[in-house]
C-alpha positions in Angstrom: -70.7 -118.0 -62.3 -69.8 -117.4 -58.6 -73.4 -118.0 -57.7 -73.5 -121.3 -59.5 -70.2 -122.4 -57.8 -71.6 -121.4 -54.4 -74.8 -123.4 -55.1 -72.7 -126.5 -56.1 -70.7 -126.2 -52.8 -73.9 -126.0 -50.8 -75.4 -129.0 -52.6 -72.3 -131.0 -51.9 -72.3 -130.1 -48.2 -76.0 -131.0 -47.9 -75.3 -134.3 -49.7 -72.5 -135.0 -47.3 -74.6 -134.3 -44.2 -77.4 -136.6 -45.5 -75.0 -139.4 -46.3 -73.2 -138.9 -43.0 -76.5 -139.3 -41.2 -77.4 -142.4 -43.1 -74.0 -143.8 -42.4 -74.5 -143.2 -38.7 -77.8 -144.9 -38.8 -76.9 -148.0 -40.8 -74.1 -150.5 -40.8 -74.6 -152.2 -44.1 -78.4 -152.7 -44.2 -78.6 -153.0 -40.4 -79.7 -150.2 -38.0 -76.9 -149.2 -35.7 -78.2 -149.1 -32.1 -75.7 -146.5 -31.1 -76.6 -143.9 -33.8 -77.5 -140.3 -33.1 -81.2 -140.9 -33.9 -81.4 -143.2 -30.8 -81.2 -140.1 -28.6 -84.0 -138.2 -30.3 -86.2 -136.4 -27.8 -89.3 -138.2 -28.9 -87.7 -141.6 -28.5 -87.6 -143.3 -25.1 -85.5 -146.0 -23.4 -87.6 -147.4 -20.6 -85.8 -149.5 -18.0 -87.3 -153.0 -17.9 -85.0 -154.5 -15.3 -82.3 -152.9 -13.1 -81.1 -155.3 -10.4 -78.0 -155.4 -8.2 -79.3 -158.3 -6.1 -79.5 -156.1 -3.0 -83.2 -156.8 -2.2 -84.8 -159.3 0.2 -85.5 -161.7 -1.3 -82.5 -161.1 -3.4 -83.9 -163.0 -6.4 -87.3 -161.4 -6.5 -86.9 -160.6 -10.2 -85.5 -164.0 -11.0 -87.9 -166.5 -9.4 -90.9 -166.5 -11.9 -89.4 -169.0 -14.3 -88.0 -171.6 -12.0 -86.1 -171.4 -8.7 -82.4 -171.0 -8.8 -79.6 -172.7 -6.8 -77.4 -169.6 -7.2 -76.6 -167.6 -4.0 -76.5 -164.0 -3.0 -72.9 -163.2 -2.1 -71.2 -160.4 -0.2 -67.7 -161.7 -1.2 -67.6 -159.6 -4.3 -69.8 -156.8 -5.7 -69.4 -154.2 -8.4 -71.7 -151.8 -6.6 -73.7 -151.9 -3.4 -73.0 -154.8 -1.0 -74.2 -157.9 -2.9 -74.0 -159.9 -6.1 -75.3 -163.2 -7.4 -72.9 -166.1 -7.3 -72.6 -169.4 -9.1 -70.0 -171.9 -8.0 -69.6 -175.7 -7.7 -72.4 -176.1 -5.2 -74.6 -173.3 -6.6 -74.9 -173.9 -10.3 -77.8 -174.4 -12.7 -79.9 -171.6 -14.2 -80.6 -168.0 -13.1 -83.5 -166.7 -15.2 -85.3 -163.4 -15.2 -89.0 -163.1 -14.7 -90.9 -162.4 -17.9 -90.0 -159.0 -19.3 -92.4 -157.2 -21.7 -90.4 -156.0 -24.7 -93.4 -155.9 -27.0 -93.4 -152.1 -27.2 -90.1 -152.0 -29.2 -89.5 -152.6 -32.9 -85.9 -151.4 -32.7 -83.8 -153.0 -30.0 -83.3 -154.4 -26.5 -80.1 -153.6 -24.7 -78.7 -156.0 -22.1 -75.8 -155.0 -19.9 -74.3 -156.4 -16.7 -71.0 -156.6 -14.7 -69.4 -160.0 -14.0 -66.4 -161.3 -12.2 -65.2 -164.7 -13.5 -62.8 -167.0 -11.6 -61.0 -169.8 -13.4 -63.7 -170.6 -15.9 -63.5 -173.0 -18.8 -65.3 -172.7 -22.1 -68.9 -173.7 -21.7 -69.0 -173.2 -17.9 -71.2 -170.1 -18.1 -73.6 -169.6 -21.0 -75.7 -166.4 -21.5 -79.0 -167.3 -23.1 -82.1 -165.5 -24.4 -85.6 -166.8 -24.4 -87.1 -166.4 -27.9 -90.9 -166.3 -27.5 -91.5 -166.8 -31.2 -89.8 -170.2 -31.0 -90.4 -171.1 -27.3 -86.7 -171.8 -26.8 -83.8 -170.6 -24.8 -81.0 -170.0 -27.3 -77.3 -169.6 -26.6 -76.2 -166.0 -27.0 -72.7 -166.0 -25.6 -70.3 -168.4 -23.9 -69.0 -165.8 -21.4 -65.4 -166.9 -21.8 -65.6 -166.0 -25.5 -67.1 -162.6 -25.1 -64.9 -159.6 -26.0 -65.0 -158.2 -22.5 -63.9 -161.4 -20.8 -60.9 -161.1 -18.4 -60.4 -163.5 -15.5 -60.2 -162.2 -11.9 -61.5 -158.7 -12.6 -64.9 -157.0 -13.1 -65.9 -157.2 -16.8 -68.7 -155.3 -18.6 -71.1 -157.0 -20.9 -73.1 -154.7 -23.2 -75.0 -156.0 -26.2 -78.1 -155.2 -28.3 -80.8 -157.5 -29.6 -82.4 -156.4 -32.8 -84.1 -159.7 -33.8 -87.9 -159.0 -33.6 -88.5 -162.6 -32.5 -87.4 -161.4 -29.0 -89.9 -158.5 -29.0 -92.7 -160.0 -26.9 -94.4 -159.9 -23.5 -92.4 -162.7 -22.1 -88.7 -162.1 -23.1 -86.2 -163.6 -20.6 -82.5 -163.5 -20.0 -80.9 -166.7 -18.6 -77.5 -167.5 -17.1 -76.7 -171.3 -17.3 -73.8 -172.4 -15.1 -72.2 -175.8 -15.3 -69.3 -174.9 -12.9 -68.1 -178.2 -11.5 -64.8 -177.5 -9.8 -63.8 -175.9 -6.5 -62.0 -172.6 -7.2 -64.3 -171.7 -10.1 -66.9 -168.9 -9.7 -69.0 -166.5 -11.5 -70.2 -163.3 -9.8 -73.0 -161.2 -11.5 -74.0 -157.7 -10.6 -75.9 -154.6 -11.9 -78.0 -156.3 -14.6 -79.7 -153.6 -16.7 -82.2 -154.3 -19.5 -83.7 -151.4 -21.5 -85.4 -151.1 -24.9 -86.0 -148.3 -27.5 -89.5 -147.2 -28.2 -90.3 -144.9 -31.0 -93.7 -143.0 -31.3 
């Protein structure tokens, strides 16, 4: 009888571990990018873009899909000495060169630091180029992102799991329509990675 009771306990523990792992891996029916499996030794997270706008030219990784009117700035920086700046006389688009995300079927991770000054809704849009539809699609109005706080460095960190973005020419774009003196958006330490599974 004791042996049967012990066996039942072991089976319950195993079932709990399995369901716990599944719960860590899925949110509803969606894979959770932060699950423990993402750190498996055989899985890799190659860096596709890592830029703090320190180079010369400062926009070397941002000039392949149209020139920008944004500026390099030493007024504010999250790290290093420089950031990218959009303001009244330096607005429009800042777009990455083509980024090859075709090797993933899991996720792309996009993070960056930003410092907003006196922005209104719609002044700064974060967009993604979706190669499967040939369109730049709105991702976030930066003023509505959960990290947004004016006059401080804020951290944006989001995952893309839609396979329509997994292609050889993925792009990230910042669209600025800042129109008033005293408004500004500083951008620094843009990091784009993806998960590849053998």
